[in-house]
C-alpha atoms as an extended CHARMM CRD file, in Angstrom:
* protein
*
       290  EXT
         1         1  UNK       CA             58.4940000000       86.3140000000       98.7960000000  PROA      1               0.0000000000
         2         2  UNK       CA             60.4110000000       85.2140000000      101.7710000000  PROA      2               0.0000000000
         3         3  UNK       CA             62.2010000000       82.8470000000       99.5460000000  PROA      3               0.0000000000
         4         4  UNK       CA             64.1930000000       86.0570000000       98.1480000000  PROA      4               0.0000000000
         5         5  UNK       CA             63.9790000000       88.7360000000      100.7970000000  PROA      5               0.0000000000
         6         6  UNK       CA             62.1760000000       89.5870000000      104.0660000000  PROA      6               0.0000000000
         7         7  UNK       CA             62.5950000000       92.1110000000      106.9530000000  PROA      7               0.0000000000
         8         8  UNK       CA             65.3950000000       90.1290000000      108.4930000000  PROA      8               0.0000000000
         9         9  UNK       CA             67.5690000000       90.1410000000      105.3360000000  PROA      9               0.0000000000
        10        10  UNK       CA             71.1630000000       91.4050000000      105.8990000000  PROA      10              0.0000000000
        11        11  UNK       CA             72.2050000000       93.6470000000      102.8370000000  PROA      11              0.0000000000
        12        12  UNK       CA             75.4730000000       94.5310000000      101.2160000000  PROA      12              0.0000000000
        13        13  UNK       CA             75.8510000000       97.5210000000       99.0010000000  PROA      13              0.0000000000
        14        14  UNK       CA             78.4950000000       97.1020000000       96.2320000000  PROA      14              0.0000000000
        15        15  UNK       CA             79.5700000000      100.4530000000       94.9890000000  PROA      15              0.0000000000
        16        16  UNK       CA             78.3730000000      102.1810000000       98.1230000000  PROA      16              0.0000000000
        17        17  UNK       CA             80.7150000000      105.2020000000       97.8180000000  PROA      17              0.0000000000
        18        18  UNK       CA             79.5110000000      106.2540000000       94.4970000000  PROA      18              0.0000000000
        19        19  UNK       CA             77.0860000000      109.0680000000       93.9480000000  PROA      19              0.0000000000
        20        20  UNK       CA             74.2040000000      106.6780000000       93.2970000000  PROA      20              0.0000000000
        21        21  UNK       CA             75.2130000000      104.1310000000       95.9460000000  PROA      21              0.0000000000
        22        22  UNK       CA             75.3830000000      106.8850000000       98.5960000000  PROA      22              0.0000000000
        23        23  UNK       CA             72.0780000000      108.4030000000       97.7480000000  PROA      23              0.0000000000
        24        24  UNK       CA             70.1270000000      104.9290000000       97.5720000000  PROA      24              0.0000000000
        25        25  UNK       CA             71.7570000000      103.6830000000      100.7720000000  PROA      25              0.0000000000
        26        26  UNK       CA             70.5310000000      106.5950000000      102.6310000000  PROA      26              0.0000000000
        27        27  UNK       CA             66.9530000000      106.0540000000      101.1510000000  PROA      27              0.0000000000
        28        28  UNK       CA             67.0940000000      102.3590000000      101.8150000000  PROA      28              0.0000000000
        29        29  UNK       CA             68.1140000000      102.7440000000      105.3140000000  PROA      29              0.0000000000
        30        30  UNK       CA             65.4190000000      105.2760000000      106.0100000000  PROA      30              0.0000000000
        31        31  UNK       CA             62.9750000000      102.6710000000      104.7730000000  PROA      31              0.0000000000
        32        32  UNK       CA             64.1760000000      100.2310000000      107.2450000000  PROA      32              0.0000000000
        33        33  UNK       CA             66.4170000000       97.9560000000      105.1870000000  PROA      33              0.0000000000
        34        34  UNK       CA             69.0880000000       96.3680000000      107.2900000000  PROA      34              0.0000000000
        35        35  UNK       CA             72.3050000000       97.3310000000      105.2320000000  PROA      35              0.0000000000
        36        36  UNK       CA             75.1420000000       95.8970000000      107.3840000000  PROA      36              0.0000000000
        37        37  UNK       CA             78.1490000000       96.7310000000      104.9170000000  PROA      37              0.0000000000
        38        38  UNK       CA             79.2680000000       98.2330000000      101.8400000000  PROA      38              0.0000000000
        39        39  UNK       CA             82.0570000000       97.4680000000       99.4160000000  PROA      39              0.0000000000
        40        40  UNK       CA             84.2640000000       99.7870000000       97.3170000000  PROA      40              0.0000000000
        41        41  UNK       CA             87.7960000000       98.5080000000       96.3820000000  PROA      41              0.0000000000
        42        42  UNK       CA             90.2080000000      100.9960000000       97.9150000000  PROA      42              0.0000000000
        43        43  UNK       CA             87.7530000000      102.6890000000      100.1600000000  PROA      43              0.0000000000
        44        44  UNK       CA             87.9980000000      100.0610000000      103.0820000000  PROA      44              0.0000000000
        45        45  UNK       CA             87.6720000000      101.6140000000      106.4240000000  PROA      45              0.0000000000
        46        46  UNK       CA             85.3480000000      104.4900000000      105.5250000000  PROA      46              0.0000000000
        47        47  UNK       CA             81.7720000000      104.6340000000      106.4780000000  PROA      47              0.0000000000
        48        48  UNK       CA             78.7310000000      105.7570000000      104.6160000000  PROA      48              0.0000000000
        49        49  UNK       CA             75.6390000000      106.8080000000      106.5350000000  PROA      49              0.0000000000
        50        50  UNK       CA             77.0080000000      104.7570000000      109.3260000000  PROA      50              0.0000000000
        51        51  UNK       CA             77.5610000000      101.7020000000      107.2190000000  PROA      51              0.0000000000
        52        52  UNK       CA             81.1100000000      100.3390000000      107.3410000000  PROA      52              0.0000000000
        53        53  UNK       CA             82.9200000000       99.9650000000      104.0360000000  PROA      53              0.0000000000
        54        54  UNK       CA             85.1680000000       97.1630000000      102.9900000000  PROA      54              0.0000000000
        55        55  UNK       CA             87.5980000000       96.6260000000      100.1240000000  PROA      55              0.0000000000
        56        56  UNK       CA             86.1560000000       93.1360000000       99.1590000000  PROA      56              0.0000000000
        57        57  UNK       CA             82.9610000000       91.1610000000       99.5440000000  PROA      57              0.0000000000
        58        58  UNK       CA             84.9190000000       88.3790000000      101.3710000000  PROA      58              0.0000000000
        59        59  UNK       CA             86.2390000000       90.8960000000      103.9500000000  PROA      59              0.0000000000
        60        60  UNK       CA             82.7050000000       92.1170000000      104.6030000000  PROA      60              0.0000000000
        61        61  UNK       CA             81.5720000000       88.6390000000      105.1920000000  PROA      61              0.0000000000
        62        62  UNK       CA             84.2830000000       88.1270000000      107.8300000000  PROA      62              0.0000000000
        63        63  UNK       CA             82.5100000000       90.6760000000      109.9510000000  PROA      63              0.0000000000
        64        64  UNK       CA             78.8810000000       90.3150000000      108.9330000000  PROA      64              0.0000000000
        65        65  UNK       CA             76.1770000000       87.9180000000      108.0370000000  PROA      65              0.0000000000
        66        66  UNK       CA             74.9100000000       88.9020000000      104.6250000000  PROA      66              0.0000000000
        67        67  UNK       CA             72.5550000000       87.1580000000      102.2160000000  PROA      67              0.0000000000
        68        68  UNK       CA             71.8670000000       89.8200000000       99.7100000000  PROA      68              0.0000000000
        69        69  UNK       CA             73.8730000000       92.2370000000       97.6650000000  PROA      69              0.0000000000
        70        70  UNK       CA             72.6490000000       95.3320000000       95.6700000000  PROA      70              0.0000000000
        71        71  UNK       CA             75.0330000000       96.6030000000       92.9020000000  PROA      71              0.0000000000
        72        72  UNK       CA             75.5660000000      100.2940000000       92.0740000000  PROA      72              0.0000000000
        73        73  UNK       CA             78.8600000000       99.7190000000       90.2550000000  PROA      73              0.0000000000
        74        74  UNK       CA             79.7520000000      101.2570000000       86.9170000000  PROA      74              0.0000000000
        75        75  UNK       CA             78.4920000000       99.0390000000       83.9540000000  PROA      75              0.0000000000
        76        76  UNK       CA             82.0050000000       97.8500000000       82.8840000000  PROA      76              0.0000000000
        77        77  UNK       CA             82.6680000000       96.5980000000       86.4640000000  PROA      77              0.0000000000
        78        78  UNK       CA             79.2690000000       94.7730000000       86.9860000000  PROA      78              0.0000000000
        79        79  UNK       CA             80.4200000000       91.3580000000       85.9740000000  PROA      79              0.0000000000
        80        80  UNK       CA             83.4320000000       91.3600000000       88.0760000000  PROA      80              0.0000000000
        81        81  UNK       CA             81.3310000000       92.5630000000       91.1820000000  PROA      81              0.0000000000
        82        82  UNK       CA             78.6320000000       89.8480000000       90.6520000000  PROA      82              0.0000000000
        83        83  UNK       CA             81.4060000000       87.0980000000       90.3040000000  PROA      83              0.0000000000
        84        84  UNK       CA             82.9580000000       88.3670000000       93.5460000000  PROA      84              0.0000000000
        85        85  UNK       CA             79.5820000000       88.1920000000       95.3280000000  PROA      85              0.0000000000
        86        86  UNK       CA             78.8030000000       84.6230000000       93.8900000000  PROA      86              0.0000000000
        87        87  UNK       CA             82.3300000000       83.3350000000       95.0160000000  PROA      87              0.0000000000
        88        88  UNK       CA             81.8210000000       84.7200000000       98.5010000000  PROA      88              0.0000000000
        89        89  UNK       CA             78.4130000000       82.9270000000       98.6450000000  PROA      89              0.0000000000
        90        90  UNK       CA             75.8950000000       85.5960000000       98.4570000000  PROA      90              0.0000000000
        91        91  UNK       CA             72.5270000000       84.1390000000       97.6870000000  PROA      91              0.0000000000
        92        92  UNK       CA             70.5840000000       87.0570000000       96.0530000000  PROA      92              0.0000000000
        93        93  UNK       CA             71.4650000000       90.0480000000       94.0620000000  PROA      93              0.0000000000
        94        94  UNK       CA             69.7640000000       93.2660000000       92.8830000000  PROA      94              0.0000000000
        95        95  UNK       CA             71.6030000000       94.5320000000       89.8080000000  PROA      95              0.0000000000
        96        96  UNK       CA             70.7150000000       98.1700000000       89.4720000000  PROA      96              0.0000000000
        97        97  UNK       CA             73.5350000000       99.1980000000       87.0870000000  PROA      97              0.0000000000
        98        98  UNK       CA             72.3110000000       99.7970000000       83.4550000000  PROA      98              0.0000000000
        99        99  UNK       CA             74.0820000000       99.8160000000       80.0970000000  PROA      99              0.0000000000
       100       100  UNK       CA             75.8810000000       96.5740000000       81.0750000000  PROA      100             0.0000000000
       101       101  UNK       CA             77.3780000000       95.0940000000       77.9010000000  PROA      101             0.0000000000
       102       102  UNK       CA             75.3830000000       92.1220000000       76.5450000000  PROA      102             0.0000000000
       103       103  UNK       CA             78.2800000000       89.7900000000       76.5320000000  PROA      103             0.0000000000
       104       104  UNK       CA             78.7520000000       90.5130000000       80.1960000000  PROA      104             0.0000000000
       105       105  UNK       CA             75.0790000000       89.8780000000       81.0390000000  PROA      105             0.0000000000
       106       106  UNK       CA             75.3820000000       86.4890000000       79.2220000000  PROA      106             0.0000000000
       107       107  UNK       CA             78.4190000000       85.6390000000       81.4200000000  PROA      107             0.0000000000
       108       108  UNK       CA             76.6390000000       86.9160000000       84.5380000000  PROA      108             0.0000000000
       109       109  UNK       CA             73.7510000000       84.6790000000       83.6180000000  PROA      109             0.0000000000
       110       110  UNK       CA             75.9040000000       81.6450000000       83.0560000000  PROA      110             0.0000000000
       111       111  UNK       CA             77.8840000000       82.1190000000       86.3000000000  PROA      111             0.0000000000
       112       112  UNK       CA             74.5050000000       82.4080000000       88.2460000000  PROA      112             0.0000000000
       113       113  UNK       CA             73.2070000000       79.1360000000       86.7330000000  PROA      113             0.0000000000
       114       114  UNK       CA             76.4960000000       77.4110000000       87.3850000000  PROA      114             0.0000000000
       115       115  UNK       CA             76.5360000000       78.3690000000       91.1240000000  PROA      115             0.0000000000
       116       116  UNK       CA             73.1040000000       76.6590000000       91.6540000000  PROA      116             0.0000000000
       117       117  UNK       CA             72.5370000000       79.1010000000       94.5380000000  PROA      117             0.0000000000
       118       118  UNK       CA             72.7220000000       82.6270000000       93.3790000000  PROA      118             0.0000000000
       119       119  UNK       CA             69.6210000000       84.4020000000       92.1090000000  PROA      119             0.0000000000
       120       120  UNK       CA             69.2760000000       87.8900000000       90.8310000000  PROA      120             0.0000000000
       121       121  UNK       CA             67.0770000000       90.5140000000       89.2740000000  PROA      121             0.0000000000
       122       122  UNK       CA             68.3490000000       92.9860000000       86.6760000000  PROA      122             0.0000000000
       123       123  UNK       CA             70.4190000000       94.4760000000       85.3160000000  PROA      123             0.0000000000
       124       124  UNK       CA             68.6620000000       97.7820000000       84.8730000000  PROA      124             0.0000000000
       125       125  UNK       CA             66.1020000000       97.2060000000       87.5090000000  PROA      125             0.0000000000
       126       126  UNK       CA             64.5870000000       99.7030000000       89.9640000000  PROA      126             0.0000000000
       127       127  UNK       CA             64.6950000000       96.8810000000       92.4940000000  PROA      127             0.0000000000
       128       128  UNK       CA             62.4200000000       94.8670000000       94.6750000000  PROA      128             0.0000000000
       129       129  UNK       CA             60.5520000000       95.6960000000       97.7850000000  PROA      129             0.0000000000
       130       130  UNK       CA             58.0990000000       94.1530000000      100.3960000000  PROA      130             0.0000000000
       131       131  UNK       CA             56.2090000000       97.2590000000      101.5370000000  PROA      131             0.0000000000
       132       132  UNK       CA             56.6190000000       98.5350000000      104.9930000000  PROA      132             0.0000000000
       133       133  UNK       CA             59.4030000000       95.9600000000      105.4330000000  PROA      133             0.0000000000
       134       134  UNK       CA             62.3640000000       96.2280000000      103.0080000000  PROA      134             0.0000000000
       135       135  UNK       CA             63.2290000000       97.9790000000       99.8530000000  PROA      135             0.0000000000
       136       136  UNK       CA             66.2520000000       97.0570000000       97.7740000000  PROA      136             0.0000000000
       137       137  UNK       CA             67.4080000000       99.1990000000       94.7860000000  PROA      137             0.0000000000
       138       138  UNK       CA             65.5500000000      102.4010000000       93.9180000000  PROA      138             0.0000000000
       139       139  UNK       CA             62.0210000000      101.3170000000       95.2910000000  PROA      139             0.0000000000
       140       140  UNK       CA             62.3290000000      103.1830000000       98.4900000000  PROA      140             0.0000000000
       141       141  UNK       CA             59.3880000000      105.7830000000       98.7510000000  PROA      141             0.0000000000
       142       142  UNK       CA             57.0670000000      104.9120000000      101.4070000000  PROA      142             0.0000000000
       143       143  UNK       CA             54.3900000000      107.2250000000       99.7300000000  PROA      143             0.0000000000
       144       144  UNK       CA             54.1420000000      105.0390000000       96.7810000000  PROA      144             0.0000000000
       145       145  UNK       CA             53.9390000000      101.4930000000       98.3770000000  PROA      145             0.0000000000
       146       146  UNK       CA             51.8610000000      100.0290000000      100.9730000000  PROA      146             0.0000000000
       147       147  UNK       CA             51.3330000000       96.6760000000      102.5840000000  PROA      147             0.0000000000
       148       148  UNK       CA             48.8060000000       94.3430000000      101.1140000000  PROA      148             0.0000000000
       149       149  UNK       CA             48.3070000000       91.2040000000       99.1220000000  PROA      149             0.0000000000
       150       150  UNK       CA             48.7320000000       92.2230000000       95.2950000000  PROA      150             0.0000000000
       151       151  UNK       CA             52.1200000000       91.4930000000       93.7160000000  PROA      151             0.0000000000
       152       152  UNK       CA             53.6040000000       93.6880000000       90.9700000000  PROA      152             0.0000000000
       153       153  UNK       CA             56.0130000000       92.2020000000       88.5390000000  PROA      153             0.0000000000
       154       154  UNK       CA             57.2190000000       94.7340000000       85.8840000000  PROA      154             0.0000000000
       155       155  UNK       CA             59.5190000000       94.9190000000       83.0190000000  PROA      155             0.0000000000
       156       156  UNK       CA             59.3580000000       98.6080000000       82.9290000000  PROA      156             0.0000000000
       157       157  UNK       CA             61.2240000000      100.6290000000       85.7140000000  PROA      157             0.0000000000
       158       158  UNK       CA             58.9870000000      103.6830000000       85.6710000000  PROA      158             0.0000000000
       159       159  UNK       CA             55.5440000000      101.7640000000       85.2870000000  PROA      159             0.0000000000
       160       160  UNK       CA             56.6180000000       99.8900000000       88.4000000000  PROA      160             0.0000000000
       161       161  UNK       CA             56.5020000000      102.9700000000       90.5360000000  PROA      161             0.0000000000
       162       162  UNK       CA             53.3840000000      104.3460000000       88.7000000000  PROA      162             0.0000000000
       163       163  UNK       CA             51.2480000000      101.1110000000       89.2160000000  PROA      163             0.0000000000
       164       164  UNK       CA             52.2060000000      100.7140000000       92.7770000000  PROA      164             0.0000000000
       165       165  UNK       CA             51.1260000000      104.2300000000       93.3330000000  PROA      165             0.0000000000
       166       166  UNK       CA             47.8940000000      103.9710000000       91.3720000000  PROA      166             0.0000000000
       167       167  UNK       CA             47.0950000000      100.8490000000       93.5990000000  PROA      167             0.0000000000
       168       168  UNK       CA             48.1200000000      102.5220000000       96.8780000000  PROA      168             0.0000000000
       169       169  UNK       CA             45.9560000000      105.5340000000       96.1540000000  PROA      169             0.0000000000
       170       170  UNK       CA             42.8650000000      103.1820000000       95.5890000000  PROA      170             0.0000000000
       171       171  UNK       CA             43.6790000000      101.4320000000       99.0790000000  PROA      171             0.0000000000
       172       172  UNK       CA             45.1310000000       98.3240000000       97.5210000000  PROA      172             0.0000000000
       173       173  UNK       CA             48.3010000000       97.2980000000       99.1110000000  PROA      173             0.0000000000
       174       174  UNK       CA             51.1130000000       95.2140000000       97.6170000000  PROA      174             0.0000000000
       175       175  UNK       CA             52.7780000000       91.9740000000       98.9390000000  PROA      175             0.0000000000
       176       176  UNK       CA             55.7470000000       92.5400000000       96.7700000000  PROA      176             0.0000000000
       177       177  UNK       CA             56.8390000000       95.1720000000       94.0320000000  PROA      177             0.0000000000
       178       178  UNK       CA             59.5700000000       93.7430000000       91.7460000000  PROA      178             0.0000000000
       179       179  UNK       CA             61.3180000000       95.1190000000       88.5790000000  PROA      179             0.0000000000
       180       180  UNK       CA             62.5810000000       92.4090000000       86.5520000000  PROA      180             0.0000000000
       181       181  UNK       CA             65.0500000000       94.8000000000       84.6950000000  PROA      181             0.0000000000
       182       182  UNK       CA             64.8340000000       96.4670000000       81.1830000000  PROA      182             0.0000000000
       183       183  UNK       CA             67.7280000000       94.5760000000       79.5260000000  PROA      183             0.0000000000
       184       184  UNK       CA             67.3990000000       91.8350000000       77.0960000000  PROA      184             0.0000000000
       185       185  UNK       CA             69.2300000000       89.3140000000       79.4170000000  PROA      185             0.0000000000
       186       186  UNK       CA             67.8790000000       89.4430000000       82.9380000000  PROA      186             0.0000000000
       187       187  UNK       CA             68.3490000000       87.2710000000       86.0010000000  PROA      187             0.0000000000
       188       188  UNK       CA             64.7450000000       86.5060000000       86.7030000000  PROA      188             0.0000000000
       189       189  UNK       CA             62.1750000000       86.1190000000       83.9340000000  PROA      189             0.0000000000
       190       190  UNK       CA             58.5100000000       86.8720000000       84.2750000000  PROA      190             0.0000000000
       191       191  UNK       CA             57.5890000000       83.2340000000       84.3370000000  PROA      191             0.0000000000
       192       192  UNK       CA             59.9020000000       82.5060000000       87.1350000000  PROA      192             0.0000000000
       193       193  UNK       CA             58.4750000000       85.4840000000       89.1370000000  PROA      193             0.0000000000
       194       194  UNK       CA             54.9730000000       83.9490000000       88.6800000000  PROA      194             0.0000000000
       195       195  UNK       CA             56.1680000000       80.6130000000       89.7700000000  PROA      195             0.0000000000
       196       196  UNK       CA             57.4110000000       81.9780000000       93.0250000000  PROA      196             0.0000000000
       197       197  UNK       CA             54.3090000000       84.0800000000       93.5610000000  PROA      197             0.0000000000
       198       198  UNK       CA             52.1760000000       81.1090000000       93.1580000000  PROA      198             0.0000000000
       199       199  UNK       CA             53.8560000000       79.6760000000       96.3130000000  PROA      199             0.0000000000
       200       200  UNK       CA             53.7540000000       83.0930000000       98.2070000000  PROA      200             0.0000000000
       201       201  UNK       CA             50.9580000000       82.9180000000      100.8950000000  PROA      201             0.0000000000
       202       202  UNK       CA             50.9690000000       86.6470000000      101.1260000000  PROA      202             0.0000000000
       203       203  UNK       CA             49.9970000000       87.1500000000       97.4550000000  PROA      203             0.0000000000
       204       204  UNK       CA             46.4990000000       86.9640000000       96.2630000000  PROA      204             0.0000000000
       205       205  UNK       CA             46.4890000000       88.6630000000       92.9020000000  PROA      205             0.0000000000
       206       206  UNK       CA             49.3980000000       89.1740000000       90.5070000000  PROA      206             0.0000000000
       207       207  UNK       CA             49.8700000000       92.2630000000       88.3150000000  PROA      207             0.0000000000
       208       208  UNK       CA             52.1820000000       91.6620000000       85.3150000000  PROA      208             0.0000000000
       209       209  UNK       CA             53.5540000000       94.6520000000       83.4910000000  PROA      209             0.0000000000
       210       210  UNK       CA             55.0030000000       93.8500000000       80.0140000000  PROA      210             0.0000000000
       211       211  UNK       CA             56.1340000000       95.4710000000       76.8820000000  PROA      211             0.0000000000
       212       212  UNK       CA             56.6730000000       94.6790000000       73.1620000000  PROA      212             0.0000000000
       213       213  UNK       CA             59.5970000000       92.6640000000       72.2300000000  PROA      213             0.0000000000
       214       214  UNK       CA             60.8640000000       89.2520000000       73.5430000000  PROA      214             0.0000000000
       215       215  UNK       CA             58.7450000000       86.3570000000       74.7940000000  PROA      215             0.0000000000
       216       216  UNK       CA             58.4860000000       86.8520000000       78.5480000000  PROA      216             0.0000000000
       217       217  UNK       CA             54.8180000000       87.4800000000       78.4030000000  PROA      217             0.0000000000
       218       218  UNK       CA             54.1280000000       84.4120000000       76.0590000000  PROA      218             0.0000000000
       219       219  UNK       CA             56.1980000000       82.1180000000       78.5690000000  PROA      219             0.0000000000
       220       220  UNK       CA             54.2920000000       83.4570000000       81.6310000000  PROA      220             0.0000000000
       221       221  UNK       CA             51.0590000000       82.9020000000       79.8050000000  PROA      221             0.0000000000
       222       222  UNK       CA             51.7440000000       79.3010000000       79.2470000000  PROA      222             0.0000000000
       223       223  UNK       CA             52.6810000000       78.6110000000       82.9620000000  PROA      223             0.0000000000
       224       224  UNK       CA             49.4420000000       80.5200000000       83.9270000000  PROA      224             0.0000000000
       225       225  UNK       CA             47.1880000000       78.5340000000       81.5760000000  PROA      225             0.0000000000
       226       226  UNK       CA             48.6240000000       75.1870000000       82.8770000000  PROA      226             0.0000000000
       227       227  UNK       CA             49.4850000000       75.8000000000       86.4110000000  PROA      227             0.0000000000
       228       228  UNK       CA             48.0670000000       79.1210000000       87.6050000000  PROA      228             0.0000000000
       229       229  UNK       CA             45.7210000000       79.2060000000       90.5590000000  PROA      229             0.0000000000
       230       230  UNK       CA             45.7730000000       82.9790000000       91.3710000000  PROA      230             0.0000000000
       231       231  UNK       CA             44.1330000000       85.6860000000       89.4680000000  PROA      231             0.0000000000
       232       232  UNK       CA             46.4130000000       87.6060000000       87.2400000000  PROA      232             0.0000000000
       233       233  UNK       CA             45.9810000000       91.1340000000       85.8310000000  PROA      233             0.0000000000
       234       234  UNK       CA             48.3360000000       92.5550000000       82.9810000000  PROA      234             0.0000000000
       235       235  UNK       CA             49.2400000000       95.7810000000       81.2640000000  PROA      235             0.0000000000
       236       236  UNK       CA             51.3560000000       95.9000000000       78.1490000000  PROA      236             0.0000000000
       237       237  UNK       CA             53.4220000000       99.0460000000       77.2850000000  PROA      237             0.0000000000
       238       238  UNK       CA             54.1080000000       99.8460000000       73.6320000000  PROA      238             0.0000000000
       239       239  UNK       CA             50.7560000000       99.2710000000       72.1310000000  PROA      239             0.0000000000
       240       240  UNK       CA             51.1180000000      101.9790000000       69.4720000000  PROA      240             0.0000000000
       241       241  UNK       CA             54.8440000000      101.2700000000       68.6730000000  PROA      241             0.0000000000
       242       242  UNK       CA             55.4610000000      100.3250000000       65.0020000000  PROA      242             0.0000000000
       243       243  UNK       CA             57.2530000000       97.3510000000       63.9790000000  PROA      243             0.0000000000
       244       244  UNK       CA             60.9870000000       97.3920000000       64.3120000000  PROA      244             0.0000000000
       245       245  UNK       CA             60.6190000000      100.0920000000       67.0300000000  PROA      245             0.0000000000
       246       246  UNK       CA             63.1990000000       99.5720000000       69.9150000000  PROA      246             0.0000000000
       247       247  UNK       CA             61.8080000000      100.2470000000       73.4560000000  PROA      247             0.0000000000
       248       248  UNK       CA             64.4300000000      101.9890000000       75.5850000000  PROA      248             0.0000000000
       249       249  UNK       CA             67.3260000000       99.9050000000       77.1100000000  PROA      249             0.0000000000
       250       250  UNK       CA             65.5690000000       96.5350000000       76.4980000000  PROA      250             0.0000000000
       251       251  UNK       CA             66.3130000000       96.4070000000       72.7330000000  PROA      251             0.0000000000
       252       252  UNK       CA             62.7220000000       95.1060000000       72.5950000000  PROA      252             0.0000000000
       253       253  UNK       CA             62.4620000000       95.0520000000       68.8310000000  PROA      253             0.0000000000
       254       254  UNK       CA             59.2770000000       93.4650000000       67.4210000000  PROA      254             0.0000000000
       255       255  UNK       CA             60.1580000000       91.0060000000       64.5650000000  PROA      255             0.0000000000
       256       256  UNK       CA             57.4450000000       88.8520000000       62.9310000000  PROA      256             0.0000000000
       257       257  UNK       CA             54.7090000000       87.4140000000       65.0190000000  PROA      257             0.0000000000
       258       258  UNK       CA             56.4470000000       86.9020000000       68.2600000000  PROA      258             0.0000000000
       259       259  UNK       CA             56.8530000000       89.9930000000       70.5420000000  PROA      259             0.0000000000
       260       260  UNK       CA             54.0040000000       91.9980000000       69.0750000000  PROA      260             0.0000000000
       261       261  UNK       CA             51.1110000000       93.5040000000       71.1880000000  PROA      261             0.0000000000
       262       262  UNK       CA             48.6810000000       91.3100000000       69.5870000000  PROA      262             0.0000000000
       263       263  UNK       CA             50.7450000000       88.1980000000       70.3000000000  PROA      263             0.0000000000
       264       264  UNK       CA             51.0100000000       89.0090000000       73.9600000000  PROA      264             0.0000000000
       265       265  UNK       CA             47.4290000000       89.9100000000       74.3740000000  PROA      265             0.0000000000
       266       266  UNK       CA             46.3210000000       86.8510000000       72.6510000000  PROA      266             0.0000000000
       267       267  UNK       CA             48.5380000000       84.7150000000       74.8610000000  PROA      267             0.0000000000
       268       268  UNK       CA             47.3760000000       86.4480000000       78.2190000000  PROA      268             0.0000000000
       269       269  UNK       CA             43.7130000000       86.2600000000       77.1780000000  PROA      269             0.0000000000
       270       270  UNK       CA             44.0080000000       82.6900000000       76.3310000000  PROA      270             0.0000000000
       271       271  UNK       CA             45.2270000000       81.9760000000       79.6680000000  PROA      271             0.0000000000
       272       272  UNK       CA             42.3790000000       83.8640000000       81.4190000000  PROA      272             0.0000000000
       273       273  UNK       CA             44.4280000000       87.0640000000       82.1870000000  PROA      273             0.0000000000
       274       274  UNK       CA             42.5300000000       90.2700000000       81.9220000000  PROA      274             0.0000000000
       275       275  UNK       CA             44.6740000000       92.9770000000       80.0350000000  PROA      275             0.0000000000
       276       276  UNK       CA             44.0940000000       96.5100000000       80.9700000000  PROA      276             0.0000000000
       277       277  UNK       CA             44.2620000000       98.9930000000       78.1010000000  PROA      277             0.0000000000
       278       278  UNK       CA             45.3840000000      101.8520000000       80.3960000000  PROA      278             0.0000000000
       279       279  UNK       CA             47.2190000000      102.1220000000       83.6980000000  PROA      279             0.0000000000
       280       280  UNK       CA             44.1960000000      103.7500000000       85.3760000000  PROA      280             0.0000000000
       281       281  UNK       CA             42.0400000000      100.4390000000       84.6470000000  PROA      281             0.0000000000
       282       282  UNK       CA             44.4890000000       98.2460000000       86.5950000000  PROA      282             0.0000000000
       283       283  UNK       CA             43.0800000000       99.1240000000       90.0790000000  PROA      283             0.0000000000
       284       284  UNK       CA             39.4810000000       98.5410000000       88.8640000000  PROA      284             0.0000000000
       285       285  UNK       CA             40.2820000000       95.0420000000       87.4730000000  PROA      285             0.0000000000
       286       286  UNK       CA             42.3270000000       94.0880000000       90.5620000000  PROA      286             0.0000000000
       287       287  UNK       CA             39.4800000000       95.1300000000       92.9610000000  PROA      287             0.0000000000
       288       288  UNK       CA             37.2160000000       92.5750000000       91.2050000000  PROA      288             0.0000000000
       289       289  UNK       CA             39.5620000000       89.7280000000       92.3970000000  PROA      289             0.0000000000
       290       290  UNK       CA             39.8440000000       90.7810000000       96.0990000000  PROA      290             0.0000000000
C-alpha cells in the first residue's frame, strides 16, 4: 500500500491536544509512526509527547515535510480541518472523527475530488495500518496485527480489529489493515480499495468485511468478477437484521433488493468470492489460498 502510506510517511495530527488526539498520538508513536507535528488553533508552541504543536497546517509545513494528516477534531470542525489540509497540499487523510454531518461529508468528498490529489479514508474510521511499520488512527495494538500478505478492508470498525486478531492468532500476517469508515459517505469505497490492492505486490489474499445497506459490496464484486486476479474472502455483518433496520452510524438501511444480505452474498459468490458465515471461518478460508 505504498501508494498511500509506508514506514517513511511523515504524519500530522490535527486535533492533537484533545483527549483522543493525545491518547492516540502516544499509541501511534509507540507503534513507530513518524508523527512530526500536530495542529490545534490557539495551541501553537505546545508539545504533546514530544511532538511540536502549531496553530495551522500551513505553519506546520513551513517546518516539516508532511504527506499525511490524521483528524481527531470535533465533528462540526472536520470540514474546515480537511479543507485546510487540502489547501496546504496534504496528500492523504485519515478522518477518525465520527458523527460528521452528512452535508459536511458531501462537501469534503467534493473538495477531495476537485483537488485531484487528496485521498482519504473515513469519516468514522478506525484507521489504516501496515503491521510492524506504521499505524494511523486507532489501529495501534501490536498484539492484534502482524506482518504478512493478507489485506483486510472493512466497513466495520470493531470487526477490523477482531478479524486481524483472528488471523494473527492463526499465524496469518497482514499486508495492510484498513477501515473504510462506517458513515454513508466515505472517502474510499470498497471497490477503490480492491483496485489498489490488486496492484500491491505485498498482498496475496484480500479479506472484505461488509454489512447490510448500501451497494459497496456489489460494486466491489463487479470489479472482482471482471478484473480480479487475487483470491478474495468476505464476511458480511447483519445477516439476521430485519428489513428497515439501521446499522450503527452507517445509516445502512435495507430497502428493496439492493443492500440486502442475499444481494451481497449473491454478488460475491457470482464473482468467485467465498463468503464466511462466521468470523471464525475466515482464517480457515484464507489458509486455502496461501
